[in-house]
C-alpha positions, 0 to 999 in steps of 0.5 A: 467445498474444501474445509481447511484446517484453523491452524492452517488458515491461521498460520496463513493470516500470520504471513501475511500481516507479518509480510505488510509489517515488513513492507512498512518499516521498509517504508520508512514505517516506525516499528510499533505504527506499522504493528497497528497498520499491518493489523486494521480491519480496513478494506482496500479503499478504506486504507487508501484513504487513510494516511497509511498510504500517504505517508508511505507512498508519495509522489516523490517516491512513485516520482523515482521509481518512474511514476509520472503523474497525470497531469504531467502526460497530459501535459507532454500530449495535449491536444492543441486546440485549435 
């Protein structure tokens, strides 16, 4: 396996954290909170269940982007049972 110089790995990590912070700010999170949330050590599942996504990616925002809820989709295409 190829070894990565210590400085390079650190720079890549910092770029990723900075991108997370900027994206959170773009979604309307205050700067201090975005900094803290961008440096969390939680995994993807834990982040999805936390207030991080609940306050940034809302149902209204998803609907504005063109996504629809599963219930709306089901009601549109549900089979008629006789």
